[in-house]
N, C-alpha and C positions, 0 to 999 in steps of 0.2 A: 605778588608780594614784594619783589625787589623794586618796583616802580613806586609803590606806595611808600617804601621806606624812605627812598631818596627824596621824596616829596615832603616827608615829616622830619627829615635830619635837621632842617634849618630851625625847627621849632623846639628841639629837645636838647637837653644836656646829656653827656654821656651817662650810662648807667653806673650804678656802684661797682667797684672793682675790688679785688684782694690785694692789688698792687696799684701804685699810682702811675699814670702816664707821665712818661718823660722823667722817671725818678732818678734823683742822684745817688740813692742808696738802693742797691740791688740785692738779692739774696747772697751772692758770692763776692760781689766787688762793689766798691765805690767809684762812681763815675766822676773823675776829675775834670773833664772837659769833652765837648762834643760840638759838632757844627761850627767849629772855629772858622771864622772868616778874616783872614789877614789881606791887607791891601798894599800895594806899593803904587807907583806912579802910573803904572800900566793897568791897574785895576785888581780884581781879587787874584792872588798868587795861584790859588788852587786851581784856577781855570787853565793854567799852564801843564797840568798834570791830569788830563782827563783822555779818554779814548779819543775823542774828537781833536784834542791837542796833537796826540801822537800822529793822526793822520795829516794835520797841517804840516807838522815837521817833516813827515814822509814826503808829501807834495813838494815842499821847498826843495829838498834834495833831488828829487826829479826834474824840477824846473831847471837847476844846474846843469844836469845832464843833458836836457833839450837843448840848451843853448850852446852846448859844445860838443854835440854828437847826437847818439841815439838813447832815448830812454829805455832802459832794459826791461821796464815793466810794461812797455807799449802804450796803448791809447786808453786803457782802462782806468777810470777815475779812483783816486787813492781812497775815496770814501767806500768804493764798492769792492776792493780787494778783501777777499775773505781771510779770516784769521788762518785757516787750514792752508791757504796759499801762501801766506807770508811764512808760515811755519816750515813749509816746504822749501821756500827760497832759502831760508837760514839754514837748513840742514844740507840740502843737495841740489840748490838752484844754480842759475847762472851766476858766475863769479861777480859780475859787476852789479846785478840785481842785489845779491848778498851784501855786496860793499855798500850799496845805497841804503839797504835796511839797516845794516851795522851802523852807518852814520846816524841815522834816524833815531836808533835806540840809544847811541851815546848822547845825543842832545836831549833826549827825553830823560834819560837817567841823570843827567847833569841838572836839569830843571827840578826833577824830584828830590835830588839830594839837596838842592837850595832849600826848597820848600820845607824839607825835614829839619834842616838847621834852624830855619825861621820858627817852626813849630817848638823846637827844643829850647829856644829862648824865653818862650811864654811861661807863665806861672804853672798852668794846668799840665804842661808837659814836661817839667823839669824833672831830670834824673829819670827819665824813661830807659829801660833796660832792653826793651824788645819791641819791634814793630811788625805786626802781621799785615800783609797787604792782599786785599781781596778785590772784589769787583769783576766786571767782564774782561778787563784788561789782563788780569791774572790767568784767565783761562786760556792760556796759549803759551807755546814755548818762547815766542818773542817776548810775551810779558814776563816770564820766569827769568829769562836771561837779563831783561832790563831790570828787573828787581835785584837780581844778584849784582848786576854792574853798580847800582845804587849803593848796595852794601859796601862793596869794594871802595868806591869813591869816599864814602864817609870814614871808613876805617883808615884809609890812606891819609885822610886829614885829622887824624888822631881822635875821631869821635867813636868811642867804644860802644857799638849798639848793633844788635842783631836786626837785620832786615830780612824777612822770610815770607815766602808766599803762603797765604792762608791754607790750613791743612785740608780743608774739605772743598768740593767743587763749589765755585761760586754760585751755581745754580741752587745749591742746597744749603749753603753756609748761612744765608740770611734766614732760612727756615729752621735749621738746627738750633739757632740762638734763641728762638721764641720762648722755648720752655724755662730759660734762665730768667726770664722777666718775673716769674712768680715762685715762691717757695715750693719744694717738692711735695709737701702735704697736701697741696691743691689737688695732686694728681693721683693721690692714693685710690686704689681700687679701679683704675682706669689704665687703658693701655697706650693711648696716644692723645695728642692734641693736634688742633687746627693751627696752622701758621700761614702768615701773609708776608710776602716781601714785595713791597712797592718801589718801583724805580722809575727813572725818566724815560726808559724805553720799554721796559717789560712789568708786568705784574705776575708774580708767582703765587699760587696757593696750594698748600700741601698738607698731608698728614704725616706727623712725626711720631713714630714709635718710640716710647721713652725707655723701654727695657730696664726699668729700675731695680728689678730683682737681680739683674747682672752688674749694674753700677749705679749707685745712688747719686753719683756726681754727674749723671747724664752723658758719660763719656761713650756709652754703648747706644745713644740714641741714634736713630736712622730715619731717613725719609722713606716713607712706605710708598707714597704716590703723590705726584705734584702735577698741576696744570700751569701752563705758561701762555700769556697772552701778550703779544708784541703790540701794545696799544699804541707805541711811538710810530708805528707804520700807517696809522690811521688819520686821515686828514679831518680837522675840524671836529674832533672828538670832544665832547663835553664832559665835565666833571660828573654829571648824573649818569652819563653813559657808561663811565668808567667804574663808578660805584655799582651800578646795577650788573655790569659784567663781573665784577668781584664777587657779588652776592650770588650770582648763578654758579660760579666755580665752587664757592664753598658748599652751597646746597648740593651740588654733585658728588662732592668729596664726603660729605655726610651720608649720603645715600650709598656710596661705594663702600665706605667703612662698616655700615650697618649690615650690609649684604655679605661681608666677609667675616663678621662676628668680631670686629675691632671695636673695642669700648672707648669711645671718645670721651674725654674730659669735658665738662662744659666751659671750655676756655678757647679763646682765640687770641693769639699773639701776633701783632702786626709790627713791622719795620716799615717806617715811611719817611721819606727826606723832610728835613727842616728841624727847626726848634719846637720840641713837643711840650706844650703847657699841660699843668696838672688836670685840666678839665677834658683834655683830648684834643683840644683845638691846635692848629699850627700857627706859630707866631712869625716864622720867615723861614725861607730856604726851600720852599717847595714850588719855585718858579719853573721847573721843568716838567711839572705834571699837568695834565689837560684841565684847562679851566682855572678857576680861582679856589685853591685848596686853604688859602691863608684867611678866608672870609670869616669874620666873628659869627656868622650865621650858618657855619657848616662844621659839623662834627662827625668824623668818620667812625669812631667807636659807637657813637649814639645811633648812627645809621645801620650799623651792622647789627646791634643789638635789637633795634626795632624789627629788622628783617628777620633774625634769627634768635628769637627771645629765649628758646630753649634747645639744648642739646641733649638728646635723651629725655630723662625726666627732671632733670634740673635746669634752672635759670642759666643762661650763658653769661660768661664773664669775659670782656673784651679789654685787652690792655695793648697800649701803643707806645712805641718809643721811636727813637731816630733809626733809620735803616743801617747805618754804619755802626751804631751801637749794638743793634740785635745781630749783625754779621759778626762783629767782634766777640759777641757772647758765645759764639759757637766754639771759641778757642779756651773757654774758662777751663775746662777739665785739664788742659795740657800746659797751663802757664803756673803750675805750682813752684817751679824751680826759679821764678822771678817774682819781684813784689810789685812793680810798676810797669806796665806795657800798653801798648796802644794798637790800634788798626786804621789803616788807610784803605778805602775802597775807591778803586779807580774805575769810574763808569762814565755816565753822562756828566758827571761832575767829580769832585774829589771829596768823599766823605772822610771823616775822621771822628776818633774817639779815644780817650786816654783812661785807663782804669788803675785802680790800686786793689790788689786782693785784700779782701777782708779776713782777719784772723779768725780763727775758728774759736768760738766761745764755749 
């Protein structure tokens, strides 16, 4: 089934949906800006605030140590040092290693603060009151402290804005935001939805329990189960292989939910890098994914609908938006005390989105 779906994906448009792909107006918020790509003389400024950029900064500090003595991190390449090890160095490691790490964190925070200043000068990000920072970099104490340092830098420069780590685990935030892509009436009489978070390194697919009886604003939603595939570790992976792998993950989750008596809504919400067009195709920004996802002949929502035409007794609906947008939507229930807020996701690249809360009608 999966192989057949990917072969036919290039021939079909996305199936009809209850919400537009890449929509600017969402049930709870208006989307003012996303996938913003700002440049300077050195290229895209977002490239200076990614997980890879932090490792480059760390390596530059280590080079200085090697020239004038001994590298306290030893021979291990900077790209291979685990987040767990860096966190350990930060809290109770060798003093010089901690000093090197603090230097790298300071440089990274300065770069991130500079990028945020540039964002705030654009029309779409004007008057932002709070920025939540997610992505893989946030999932460590080093990342949290760097985010805190960025907030201090900006406030010391008289920029009154909150910069905070995203509330949910980054592995789950991109899934928890998916139900916010559609109005809650779509999910009545169901317990959960399927959610997909596609990144430059990982693909996650999960079942999000809605718990609407406890909170209609989805603040009590939770990830029941998810599967993770590190596709970035595989060499020469084709786009078709990635799509087939995703379909297999979703089919497995559907079976698991049915076995446990969880009533899945006929809905699949997807977060994917890039500028998402109304028909579900990707205009730009998906360069870190395997193969060409920006081809006019490729449509991921269409491929998934072809492979999974029904969930339970009803026709499946697939809605796709930018991955940073979807991760940011996981914060919607907790942003009621501000009007204009944004999200930055620090991962393979720097994702970004800015929202304005919609007034209740």
